[in-house]
C-alpha atoms as a printed R data frame, in Angstrom:
    type eleno elety resid chain resno       x       y      z
1   ATOM     1    CA   MET     A     1  64.971 155.449 60.167
2   ATOM     2    CA   THR     A     2  67.317 154.784 57.198
3   ATOM     3    CA   ASP     A     3  67.168 157.820 55.256
4   ATOM     4    CA   ALA     A     4  69.759 160.523 55.752
5   ATOM     5    CA   VAL     A     5  68.802 163.175 58.346
6   ATOM     6    CA   PHE     A     6  70.757 165.790 56.397
7   ATOM     7    CA   ASP     A     7  70.664 166.111 52.603
8   ATOM     8    CA   ALA     A     8  73.588 167.199 50.540
9   ATOM     9    CA   LYS     A     9  72.523 170.889 50.521
10  ATOM    10    CA   ALA     A    10  72.333 170.692 54.293
11  ATOM    11    CA   ARG     A    11  75.564 169.152 54.897
12  ATOM    12    CA   ALA     A    12  77.130 171.726 52.526
13  ATOM    13    CA   ASP     A    13  75.515 174.638 54.444
14  ATOM    14    CA   PHE     A    14  76.968 173.167 57.690
15  ATOM    15    CA   ALA     A    15  80.282 172.813 56.442
16  ATOM    16    CA   ALA     A    16  80.338 176.544 55.466
17  ATOM    17    CA   LEU     A    17  79.251 177.326 59.055
18  ATOM    18    CA   TYR     A    18  81.485 175.037 61.118
19  ATOM    19    CA   PRO     A    19  82.892 175.681 63.839
20  ATOM    20    CA   GLU     A    20  82.559 179.348 64.339
21  ATOM    21    CA   THR     A    21  79.404 180.732 62.410
22  ATOM    22    CA   ALA     A    22  75.947 180.211 63.454
23  ATOM    23    CA   GLY     A    23  73.273 179.486 60.935
24  ATOM    24    CA   ARG     A    24  70.409 177.307 59.817
25  ATOM    25    CA   ILE     A    25  70.242 173.998 57.939
26  ATOM    26    CA   HIS     A    26  67.552 171.614 57.074
27  ATOM    27    CA   HIS     A    27  66.733 168.196 58.468
28  ATOM    28    CA   ARG     A    28  64.433 165.227 57.760
29  ATOM    29    CA   LEU     A    29  63.577 164.242 61.644
30  ATOM    30    CA   VAL     A    30  59.971 165.787 61.623
31  ATOM    31    CA   GLY     A    31  57.368 163.179 62.536
32  ATOM    32    CA   HIS     A    32  60.043 160.619 63.728
33  ATOM    33    CA   PRO     A    33  57.975 158.387 66.341
34  ATOM    34    CA   LEU     A    34  60.697 158.870 69.190
35  ATOM    35    CA   PHE     A    35  59.492 162.510 69.397
36  ATOM    36    CA   GLU     A    36  55.765 161.952 69.692
37  ATOM    37    CA   PHE     A    37  54.494 162.882 73.168
38  ATOM    38    CA   ASP     A    38  53.658 159.333 74.266
39  ATOM    39    CA   ALA     A    39  57.132 158.181 73.295
40  ATOM    40    CA   LEU     A    40  58.663 161.148 75.378
41  ATOM    41    CA   VAL     A    41  56.527 160.334 78.274
42  ATOM    42    CA   ARG     A    42  57.952 156.623 78.030
43  ATOM    43    CA   LEU     A    43  61.608 158.023 77.692
44  ATOM    44    CA   ALA     A    44  60.999 160.454 80.635
45  ATOM    45    CA   GLN     A    45  59.618 157.683 83.028
46  ATOM    46    CA   ARG     A    46  62.659 155.567 82.545
47  ATOM    47    CA   MET     A    47  65.402 158.291 82.825
48  ATOM    48    CA   ARG     A    48  67.033 159.102 86.129
49  ATOM    49    CA   PRO     A    49  65.070 162.067 88.000
50  ATOM    50    CA   GLU     A    50  67.979 164.287 88.080
51  ATOM    51    CA   ASP     A    51  68.123 164.232 84.222
52  ATOM    52    CA   VAL     A    52  64.758 165.713 83.842
53  ATOM    53    CA   GLU     A    53  64.483 169.495 84.335
54  ATOM    54    CA   GLN     A    54  61.004 171.271 84.462
55  ATOM    55    CA   ASN     A    55  60.578 175.099 84.685
56  ATOM    56    CA   LEU     A    56  57.806 177.359 84.619
57  ATOM    57    CA   ALA     A    57  57.392 179.062 81.146
58  ATOM    58    CA   ASP     A    58  56.886 182.599 82.192
59  ATOM    59    CA   LEU     A    59  60.498 183.942 82.652
60  ATOM    60    CA   PRO     A    60  62.557 187.079 82.064
61  ATOM    61    CA   ILE     A    61  65.435 186.673 79.511
62  ATOM    62    CA   GLY     A    62  67.882 186.953 82.429
63  ATOM    63    CA   VAL     A    63  67.091 185.049 85.558
64  ATOM    64    CA   ASP     A    64  69.192 184.031 88.598
65  ATOM    65    CA   PRO     A    65  69.227 180.296 88.814
66  ATOM    66    CA   ALA     A    66  68.004 180.375 92.522
67  ATOM    67    CA   ALA     A    67  64.816 181.870 91.403
68  ATOM    68    CA   LEU     A    68  64.045 179.135 88.951
69  ATOM    69    CA   ALA     A    69  60.900 177.028 90.228
70  ATOM    70    CA   ASP     A    70  59.850 173.601 89.313
71  ATOM    71    CA   ASN     A    71  56.215 173.554 87.869
72  ATOM    72    CA   GLY     A    72  55.016 171.098 90.477
73  ATOM    73    CA   LEU     A    73  53.758 168.699 87.920
74  ATOM    74    CA   SER     A    74  54.841 165.064 87.310
75  ATOM    75    CA   VAL     A    75  56.743 164.444 84.167
76  ATOM    76    CA   ALA     A    76  54.005 162.820 82.377
77  ATOM    77    CA   ASP     A    77  51.573 165.448 83.188
78  ATOM    78    CA   THR     A    78  53.957 168.209 82.011
79  ATOM    79    CA   ILE     A    79  54.473 166.511 78.586
80  ATOM    80    CA   ARG     A    80  50.582 165.800 78.181
81  ATOM    81    CA   SER     A    81  49.290 169.089 79.058
82  ATOM    82    CA   ILE     A    82  52.162 171.135 77.620
83  ATOM    83    CA   GLU     A    83  49.796 173.192 75.561
84  ATOM    84    CA   GLN     A    84  48.068 174.539 78.847
85  ATOM    85    CA   CYS     A    85  50.639 174.122 81.737
86  ATOM    86    CA   GLY     A    86  52.891 176.955 81.031
87  ATOM    87    CA   SER     A    87  56.195 175.049 81.243
88  ATOM    88    CA   TRP     A    88  59.270 174.138 79.555
89  ATOM    89    CA   MET     A    89  61.182 170.868 80.445
90  ATOM    90    CA   VAL     A    90  64.330 169.331 79.008
91  ATOM    91    CA   LEU     A    91  65.140 165.715 79.189
92  ATOM    92    CA   LYS     A    92  69.083 165.672 79.590
93  ATOM    93    CA   PHE     A    93  71.459 163.013 78.227
94  ATOM    94    CA   VAL     A    94  68.965 160.984 76.345
95  ATOM    95    CA   GLU     A    95  71.912 159.269 74.712
96  ATOM    96    CA   GLN     A    96  71.872 157.157 78.006
97  ATOM    97    CA   ASP     A    97  68.814 155.345 76.572
98  ATOM    98    CA   PRO     A    98  69.846 152.805 73.568
99  ATOM    99    CA   VAL     A    99  67.163 153.719 71.239
100 ATOM   100    CA   TYR     A   100  67.887 157.503 71.501
101 ATOM   101    CA   ARG     A   101  71.518 156.827 71.425
102 ATOM   102    CA   ALA     A   102  71.237 155.133 68.061
103 ATOM   103    CA   LEU     A   103  69.411 158.072 66.551
104 ATOM   104    CA   LEU     A   104  71.999 160.607 68.113
105 ATOM   105    CA   ASP     A   105  74.782 158.623 66.296
106 ATOM   106    CA   GLN     A   106  72.879 158.509 63.025
107 ATOM   107    CA   VAL     A   107  72.621 162.238 63.207
108 ATOM   108    CA   LEU     A   108  76.139 162.919 64.218
109 ATOM   109    CA   ASP     A   109  77.779 160.187 62.144
110 ATOM   110    CA   GLU     A   110  76.504 162.137 58.917
111 ATOM   111    CA   LEU     A   111  78.482 165.045 60.007
112 ATOM   112    CA   VAL     A   112  81.833 163.462 61.034
113 ATOM   113    CA   PRO     A   113  83.595 163.865 57.543
114 ATOM   114    CA   LEU     A   114  82.785 167.490 57.885
115 ATOM   115    CA   VAL     A   115  83.624 168.216 61.341
116 ATOM   116    CA   ALA     A   116  86.901 166.050 61.570
117 ATOM   117    CA   PRO     A   117  88.995 168.117 59.235
118 ATOM   118    CA   ALA     A   118  88.314 171.338 61.252
119 ATOM   119    CA   THR     A   119  88.289 170.261 64.823
120 ATOM   120    CA   GLY     A   120  89.152 166.536 65.038
121 ATOM   121    CA   PRO     A   121  87.048 163.768 66.514
122 ATOM   122    CA   MET     A   122  83.585 164.221 67.696
123 ATOM   123    CA   LEU     A   123  84.139 163.817 71.559
124 ATOM   124    CA   LYS     A   124  81.357 163.158 74.323
125 ATOM   125    CA   ARG     A   125  78.425 163.120 72.155
126 ATOM   126    CA   GLU     A   126  75.290 163.861 74.074
127 ATOM   127    CA   ALA     A   127  71.540 164.773 73.357
128 ATOM   128    CA   PHE     A   128  68.839 166.734 74.847
129 ATOM   129    CA   ILE     A   129  65.007 167.231 74.237
130 ATOM   130    CA   PHE     A   130  63.260 170.296 75.014
131 ATOM   131    CA   VAL     A   131  59.414 170.222 75.293
132 ATOM   132    CA   SER     A   132  57.958 173.953 75.613
133 ATOM   133    CA   SER     A   133  54.516 175.374 76.117
134 ATOM   134    CA   PRO     A   134  53.501 178.317 74.043
135 ATOM   135    CA   GLY     A   135  55.349 181.452 74.758
136 ATOM   136    CA   ALA     A   136  57.970 179.768 77.113
137 ATOM   137    CA   VAL     A   137  61.209 181.377 77.578
138 ATOM   138    CA   THR     A   138  64.528 179.600 78.080
139 ATOM   139    CA   PRO     A   139  66.897 182.294 79.735
140 ATOM   140    CA   PHE     A   140  70.033 183.737 78.542
141 ATOM   141    CA   HIS     A   141  72.899 181.220 78.861
142 ATOM   142    CA   PHE     A   142  75.821 179.539 77.228
143 ATOM   143    CA   ASP     A   143  76.825 176.071 76.715
144 ATOM   144    CA   PRO     A   144  80.336 174.473 76.259
145 ATOM   145    CA   GLU     A   145  79.618 172.141 73.283
146 ATOM   146    CA   HIS     A   146  79.144 172.274 69.675
147 ATOM   147    CA   ASN     A   147  75.456 172.120 69.080
148 ATOM   148    CA   ILE     A   148  72.741 171.654 66.639
149 ATOM   149    CA   LEU     A   149  69.058 172.196 67.697
150 ATOM   150    CA   LEU     A   150  66.631 170.484 65.463
151 ATOM   151    CA   GLN     A   151  63.136 171.942 65.457
152 ATOM   152    CA   LEU     A   152  60.423 168.968 65.398
153 ATOM   153    CA   ARG     A   153  57.273 170.662 66.327
154 ATOM   154    CA   GLY     A   154  56.104 174.207 66.825
155 ATOM   155    CA   ASP     A   155  58.197 177.176 66.247
156 ATOM   156    CA   LYS     A   156  60.858 179.310 68.112
157 ATOM   157    CA   VAL     A   157  63.161 182.131 68.000
158 ATOM   158    CA   MET     A   158  66.694 181.638 69.377
159 ATOM   159    CA   THR     A   159  68.555 184.943 69.806
160 ATOM   160    CA   LEU     A   160  72.280 184.399 69.458
161 ATOM   161    CA   PHE     A   161  75.134 186.618 70.595
162 ATOM   162    CA   PRO     A   162  78.699 186.541 69.543
163 ATOM   163    CA   ALA     A   163  80.834 183.985 71.225
164 ATOM   164    CA   GLY     A   164  83.940 185.412 73.095
165 ATOM   165    CA   ASP     A   165  82.412 188.918 73.345
166 ATOM   166    CA   GLU     A   166  83.692 190.086 76.866
167 ATOM   167    CA   GLU     A   167  80.877 192.682 77.226
168 ATOM   168    CA   VAL     A   168  78.227 190.110 76.902
169 ATOM   169    CA   ALA     A   169  79.852 187.446 78.959
170 ATOM   170    CA   GLU     A   170  82.999 188.446 80.717
171 ATOM   171    CA   GLY     A   171  85.659 186.100 81.709
172 ATOM   172    CA   ARG     A   172  84.812 185.739 85.188
173 ATOM   173    CA   LEU     A   173  81.414 184.281 84.213
174 ATOM   174    CA   HIS     A   174  83.074 181.697 81.930
175 ATOM   175    CA   GLU     A   175  85.408 180.855 84.759
176 ATOM   176    CA   ALA     A   176  82.532 180.380 87.211
177 ATOM   177    CA   PHE     A   177  80.844 178.191 84.794
178 ATOM   178    CA   HIS     A   178  83.878 175.935 84.483
179 ATOM   179    CA   MET     A   179  84.237 175.799 88.366
180 ATOM   180    CA   GLY     A   180  80.737 174.289 88.573
181 ATOM   181    CA   GLY     A   181  78.636 177.379 88.278
182 ATOM   182    CA   HIS     A   182  75.160 177.619 86.414
183 ATOM   183    CA   ARG     A   183  74.854 178.053 82.697
184 ATOM   184    CA   ASN     A   184  72.406 181.131 83.111
185 ATOM   185    CA   LEU     A   185  74.087 184.638 82.593
186 ATOM   186    CA   PRO     A   186  72.984 188.031 83.643
187 ATOM   187    CA   PHE     A   187  71.247 190.102 80.854
188 ATOM   188    CA   ARG     A   188  71.249 193.717 80.236
189 ATOM   189    CA   ASP     A   189  69.286 195.656 77.614
190 ATOM   190    CA   SER     A   190  72.400 197.034 76.252
191 ATOM   191    CA   PHE     A   191  73.020 193.545 74.787
192 ATOM   192    CA   LEU     A   192  70.047 193.763 72.565
193 ATOM   193    CA   ALA     A   193  71.626 195.242 69.608
194 ATOM   194    CA   LYS     A   194  74.326 192.425 69.270
195 ATOM   195    CA   GLY     A   195  71.729 189.816 69.345
196 ATOM   196    CA   GLN     A   196  70.957 187.712 66.030
197 ATOM   197    CA   PRO     A   197  67.241 186.275 66.078
198 ATOM   198    CA   PHE     A   198  66.952 182.962 64.300
199 ATOM   199    CA   THR     A   199  63.499 181.588 63.567
200 ATOM   200    CA   LEU     A   200  63.152 177.912 63.649
201 ATOM   201    CA   ALA     A   201  60.310 176.065 62.197
202 ATOM   202    CA   PRO     A   202  59.768 172.257 61.680
203 ATOM   203    CA   GLY     A   203  62.432 170.755 59.734
204 ATOM   204    CA   GLU     A   204  64.838 173.563 60.302
205 ATOM   205    CA   ALA     A   205  67.991 173.338 62.602
206 ATOM   206    CA   LEU     A   206  70.391 175.876 64.051
207 ATOM   207    CA   TYR     A   207  74.035 175.247 64.552
208 ATOM   208    CA   VAL     A   208  75.231 177.105 67.761
209 ATOM   209    CA   PRO     A   209  79.052 177.629 68.329
210 ATOM   210    CA   VAL     A   210  80.701 176.841 71.343
211 ATOM   211    CA   LYS     A   211  79.924 179.399 74.130
212 ATOM   212    CA   ALA     A   212  77.699 181.517 71.875
213 ATOM   213    CA   PRO     A   213  75.338 182.958 74.543
214 ATOM   214    CA   HIS     A   214  71.669 182.760 73.754
215 ATOM   215    CA   TRP     A   215  67.930 182.928 74.834
216 ATOM   216    CA   VAL     A   216  64.981 181.152 73.450
217 ATOM   217    CA   LYS     A   217  61.161 182.432 73.011
218 ATOM   218    CA   ASN     A   218  58.836 179.618 72.006
219 ATOM   219    CA   GLY     A   219  56.032 180.598 69.469
220 ATOM   220    CA   ASP     A   220  52.204 180.056 69.739
221 ATOM   221    CA   ALA     A   221  52.086 176.313 69.810
222 ATOM   222    CA   PRO     A   222  53.733 173.782 71.920
223 ATOM   223    CA   SER     A   223  57.294 172.968 70.715
224 ATOM   224    CA   VAL     A   224  59.551 169.786 70.690
225 ATOM   225    CA   SER     A   225  63.295 170.419 69.796
226 ATOM   226    CA   PHE     A   226  66.159 167.777 69.661
227 ATOM   227    CA   SER     A   227  69.647 169.222 70.656
228 ATOM   228    CA   VAL     A   228  72.696 167.122 69.586
229 ATOM   229    CA   THR     A   229  76.044 168.099 70.912
230 ATOM   230    CA   TRP     A   230  79.613 167.116 70.875
231 ATOM   231    CA   ARG     A   231  82.998 168.471 72.127
232 ATOM   232    CA   SER     A   232  86.294 168.878 70.567
233 ATOM   233    CA   GLU     A   233  89.808 169.079 71.620
234 ATOM   234    CA   TRP     A   234  89.527 172.771 70.818
235 ATOM   235    CA   SER     A   235  86.532 173.304 73.022
236 ATOM   236    CA   TYR     A   236  88.338 171.480 75.954
237 ATOM   237    CA   ARG     A   237  91.347 173.689 75.598
238 ATOM   238    CA   GLU     A   238  88.884 176.694 75.599
239 ATOM   239    CA   ALA     A   239  87.759 175.532 78.958
240 ATOM   240    CA   ASP     A   240  91.273 174.850 80.247
241 ATOM   241    CA   VAL     A   241  92.082 178.371 79.591
242 ATOM   242    CA   HIS     A   242  89.305 179.476 81.804
243 ATOM   243    CA   GLY     A   243  90.228 177.203 84.361
244 ATOM   244    CA   LEU     A   244  93.672 178.478 84.329
245 ATOM   245    CA   ASN     A   245  92.627 182.021 84.325
246 ATOM   246    CA   HIS     A   246  90.553 181.492 87.358
247 ATOM   247    CA   LEU     A   247  93.683 180.337 89.373
248 ATOM   248    CA   LEU     A   248  95.566 183.184 88.106
249 ATOM   249    CA   ARG     A   249  92.847 185.795 89.132
250 ATOM   250    CA   ARG     A   250  93.195 184.299 92.592
251 ATOM   251    CA   ILE     A   251  96.721 185.510 92.758
252 ATOM   252    CA   GLY     A   252  96.045 188.787 91.480
253 ATOM   253    CA   VAL     A   253  96.960 188.389 87.942
254 ATOM   254    CA   GLU     A   254  94.367 189.854 85.278
255 ATOM   255    CA   PRO     A   255  94.651 187.035 82.473
256 ATOM   256    CA   ALA     A   256  93.665 187.318 78.807
257 ATOM   257    CA   GLY     A   257  90.826 185.180 77.589
258 ATOM   258    CA   PRO     A   258  91.014 182.151 75.304
259 ATOM   259    CA   ARG     A   259  91.441 183.057 71.628
260 ATOM   260    CA   ARG     A   260  88.581 181.767 69.347
261 ATOM   261    CA   PHE     A   261  89.009 179.110 66.642
262 ATOM   262    CA   PRO     A   262  91.374 178.560 64.705
263 ATOM   263    CA   ALA     A   263  93.633 179.779 67.486
264 ATOM   264    CA   GLN     A   264  94.350 176.653 69.662
265 ATOM   265    CA   ASN     A   265  95.340 177.869 73.071
266 ATOM   266    CA   TYR     A   266  97.820 175.232 73.459
267 ATOM   267    CA   THR     A   267 100.256 176.726 75.946
268 ATOM   268    CA   LYS     A   268  97.667 177.596 78.817
269 ATOM   269    CA   SER     A   269  95.743 174.319 78.004
270 ATOM   270    CA   ILE     A   270  98.925 172.184 78.597
271 ATOM   271    CA   TYR     A   271  99.704 174.088 81.622
272 ATOM   272    CA   TYR     A   272  96.334 173.719 83.260
273 ATOM   273    CA   ARG     A   273  96.186 170.227 82.582
274 ATOM   274    CA   ALA     A   274  99.645 169.768 84.215
275 ATOM   275    CA   LEU     A   275  98.235 171.616 87.400
276 ATOM   276    CA   ALA     A   276  95.159 169.509 87.416
277 ATOM   277    CA   LYS     A   277  97.104 166.242 87.156
278 ATOM   278    CA   ALA     A   278  99.345 167.420 90.020
279 ATOM   279    CA   ARG     A   279  96.550 168.233 92.026
280 ATOM   280    CA   ARG     A   280  94.913 164.968 91.531
281 ATOM   281    CA   ILE     A   281  98.166 163.199 92.581
282 ATOM   282    CA   VAL     A   282  98.539 165.189 95.600
283 ATOM   283    CA   GLY     A   283  94.862 164.672 96.716
284 ATOM   284    CA   GLY     A   284  95.214 160.886 96.070
285 ATOM   285    CA   GLN     A   285  98.197 160.627 98.574
């Protein structure tokens, strides 16, 4: 594909959103052959098994990760029967495949001139492909990356909640995640008033800020979505603060959470990185 994925208006819309405001932009990836079902089957079959996650579709908004169950189908059978099998799946880290890496780079390279002035270089570029049955629910969770979800087939509604809202996701949940915990979050009906639903049709994309909690409900047809993500130094510093706060709580301190962009969280980040480096040195002796 040689045409631009984002036209001038889409790039302007993204620039107005980035990095802290969620919102829609348009893209030109609909109909791309890499997202046809046969191509996705071939991709999944050459991926590492641990990078393919399959789930049953009929899930509550908030679900304990321990309650998630595999659908019992092969990857190929899930994709080929996605209209009837009542499942959703994610192909993780598809940038490990050279063809999909090239597409990821094409998509993100178009945005580098808009991202770099705000948050610096795009770090740790990754991509994920979601294939979902009608009505599938992706439970309430957050992610540590800057993320654009491009809708390619079918439609869905992603409901987003404010990043950094302690009522929706308190500091201990962030800290547990950064210590290796699951991305899923507990959900309460009292959160509903804070959610902002975004309907996505083919050709639409949604920018999701770092750590903005969200859940997704698929529409009445099978869905294919392409998620392109990157980290920034700001996002890593946000994670560092949660790591340090985890340690502080262990000694009885109730720390303040990281401040959102444009605050940079330098001091706590530097201190945490120094502690982490010292631990690695001691552990290596």
